[in-house]
N, C-alpha and C positions, 0 to 999 in steps of 0.2 A: 343617605350619608353624603357629606360634603366631599368635594375633591380636596386633594392635599393642598393645593394653592389656596383654596377657600379657608381651610383650617389655619394655615400659616397667617393669612390676612387677619384673622381674629386676634392675633397676638402682636401684631406689628407695633402698635402704640406702646406696649409694655417693654419692648426690646430697646426702645430709645433710651440712651443714657447708660446702658449696661456696658461693662467692660467688653471689648471686642471678642475675647475668647468665650465669655459667658453667652453673649448674643449668638455666636456661631454654634455653641453647644446646645442652645435652646432650639435653634432651627433643626439641628441634627436630631434632637430628642423628639420634637414634633413629628419629624419624618419617620424615625424608627418606630415610634408608637403607632403611627398611622398604618405602617406596614403590618403591624400586629393586630390591626383592627380596633385600635383604641385612639380616640380623638381627645386631645388635651388643649387647654388654653392657659396662657400665662396670665395670672390675675394680679401679680405684683412684681415689679421690677425694681428700678431705682426708686428709692424712697428718701425724701428730704428729711432733715433732722426735725423740722417742725411736724411733719406727718408722723414721724416716729414717736415724738413726744405725745401727740394726740392718741396714738395707739396705746402707748404706755399708760395713759390716763384712764383707760377703760378698766373698771373694777377697782379703782383706787380713789381715796378721799383727798380732799384739798390738803389736809394735814400731811398725808403720805407724800403727796407731790412736792409740797414745800420742803420736806425733809431731804429731798434730792435736788433741790434748786429749781423746781418746776412750778413755783407758785403762780407764774403767769399763765399756766395751762389750765383749762377748765376741767375739773374733776368729773368723772363719770362712774361713781361708785355702784350704780345699779347694773352696770354692764359686767360681762364676764372678762376676766383677765385674759388677754390674748398674747402678751409678750412681757418679758422681764427686761427688755432692752429699751432704754430711753435714747433720745437722739444722739447719734455719734457712737452708740454702742451696738449697733446692728450692722451686719455685713451688707444689708440692703442699702445702707446710706452711702456705700462706696461702689455700688454696682457689681458686687461679687455674688449676689444671691437673687433668687426669684422664688415666687410661690406659684403653684399650679393648681388646676382643678380639672375634672373630667368634663369634656364637652359632649353632651349626649347626642344620639343619632339625629335628632331633629335640627341640630346645628344652631340652636338658640339657648337651650337650657344648660346650666352649669351645675355640677354636682360634686360634693365632697364625700360622697358615700364610698367608703373604702372596701365595701363588699360587693359592689356592682360587678356584673360580668356580662356586659352587653355583647361581647364577641363570643360568648358561650364556649369558652375553652377550659372551663372548670378552674380558672385562675382569676382572682379579682383583678379588674382592670388597673386599679391603683397599684397593686403589687407589680404588674407588668411595667408600669411607668417607672417605678423605683428601680426595677431591675435594669432597664435600659439606661436610666440616668447614671447608675453606678458604672455601667460599661463605659460611659463617656468620661468618667472621672469625677462625677459630682458626689458630694456628701449629702446624706438625707437627714433632715431634722427629726425624723421618726426614730433614729438610732441614738438620739441624745439621752443621756441617763436622767437628766432633770429637765422638766418642762419640755416634753416632746412637741415638735412642730411638724405635723404630718404633711402639709403642703410645701414645706420649705426644702429647697435644694441650693447648695452653694459650692463654690470652688475657690478656696482662699490660699492654696499653696502653702499651708502651714503658718500663715500670718494670723495674728490675733487682732481684735478690734483696737487694742491699745496701739499696736504698731501701725494699723491703718490710720488712726487718728493723728499719728505723728507724721503721716505722709509716706510711709514706707511702701514700696512696690515689690511684687514677686520678682524673682530672678528671671531674666529674659529666657534663659535656658529652660526653665520650667514652663513658661508660657508657650515656647516653641514646641516642647514635647506634648503639651496639652492639645495644641492645634493639630499636631501630627495624628494624635489619637482620634480627634474629631474628624479629620479628613479621611482617615481610613474607615471610620464608622460610616461616613456619608457615602463612600464608594460602595461599601457593602449594602447600604440601604438602597442605593440607586440600582444595584444589581438585583436586590430583592424586588424592588418596584418593577423592574423590567420583566422578571419572572412572573410576577403577579399579573402584569398587563398581558403577557403572552398567554397565561392561563385563562384570563378573562376572554381574550379573543378566541381561544380554543373552545371555551365553553359556549361562547356566542355562536361559533360555527356549528358546534354540535347541536345546539338548540335549534338553529336555523335548519340543519339537516333533518332533525326530528320533525320539525314543523312541515318541511317539504314532504317527508315520508308520510306524515299524517294525511296531508292533502292527497298524495298519490293513493294511499290506502283507501281514503274516502271515495275517490273516483272509481277505484277498482271495486269497492264494495257496492257502489251504485250500479256499475256495469253488471256485476255478478247478480245483484238483486233483480236487474232487468232480465238477465238470462234465466234466472230461476223462475221468474214470473212467467216467461215464455214457455219454459219446460213444464211448469205446472199446468199451463193452459193446454199444452199439447198432451200431457198425461191425462188430463181430464177428458180431452177429446177421445183418447184411446180407451178409457175405462168407464166413462159415464154411460150407463145403460138406460138413460132417459132421453130418447130421441126427440129432437126439436119438432115443434108443430109443423114447421114448413116442409118437413120431409114425410109427413103422414101419408099423403097421396102416393108418393113414390114407393114407400115401403109396402103399402097395401097392394099396389100394382104388382110388385115383384113377388109378394107373398102368394099371388095368384098366377104367377108365371112359372111354368115348369122349366127345369133346366134341360137343355138339349143333350146333356151327358147322361143323366139318370132319370129324367122325368119328374124328379121331386121339385118342390118350390125352390126358386132361387134363394129366398130367405124365409125361414120357417118360424122365426121369432121377431116379427117386425116391431113388437112393443118393447123389445130389449136390445135394439140395435144401438151401437155406440155412435157418438157424434161423427166419428170418421166414417163409419159404415153408412150412416144416414146421408152424409155428404156425397159419398161415392154413388150410392143408389140413386140419389136425386139427379146427379149428373147423367147417369145412364137412362133414367126416366125421361129427362128433358131431351135426350138424344133420340127418344122414341124406341129404344130397344125393347122395353117391356111390351109395347104394342106389337112390335114385329114378332116377338116370340109368341105372344098370344095368337097373333094372326097365323103363325106357322104351325100352331098346335094341330 
């Protein structure tokens, strides 16, 4: 996933020429959506009247274009109709509207899929964008009763395209109020981002702690395994009744050596002596004790 600054950079060129309040609203919208785990990109901003006429030509014949004074525009009858507004009749032509799309996690692919849920919150990402846009005061083309325009967002302060063509501007008080809403939204978004960053750091610390704990447990396991191995070897020495070959002479010698206490052989089962017994008897044998006892018989 891209950083917030990288996502904003994707839309910079489309913000040029927009009314200042619209551009500020778009920066806020990109930020708010990012905080919700949704990346968006502005695909259309200010549109010239000539560009608008070319869009209007899609899905229409030359005769239809001529009927509305656009005989100079090349017809595109095989295309789908994408707008009912010709040049000068769209809020895009005055910088009061934008179109958006989803920017997928790879940071390159753009999608208009209204059912995608890349942030896995059981709410379509597109719906989340619309929700945030309305919080900022934008109107959504998806709410239009005729010819819905799903990627379209606008803020026109009650003005019609006829009034915009005449050069009318929204009241300063309305613009000021809109900026206040956007500023408050951005403050909340920055607070959300701070909480998200703090949570990320906390998670990173937890992961680091778990990693360290894993390493410690691994070392402890290795040490315990060594200790278990040593204990197993010791237990084998104490319980294995197959005496080693190097103890055979010593065991036989003491099997023939009577005890000074009761006259019985010091060891009566030399073939079943444990490793520990065999080692002790061998030490006594090498000290000559068996010979001395035999000699003292």
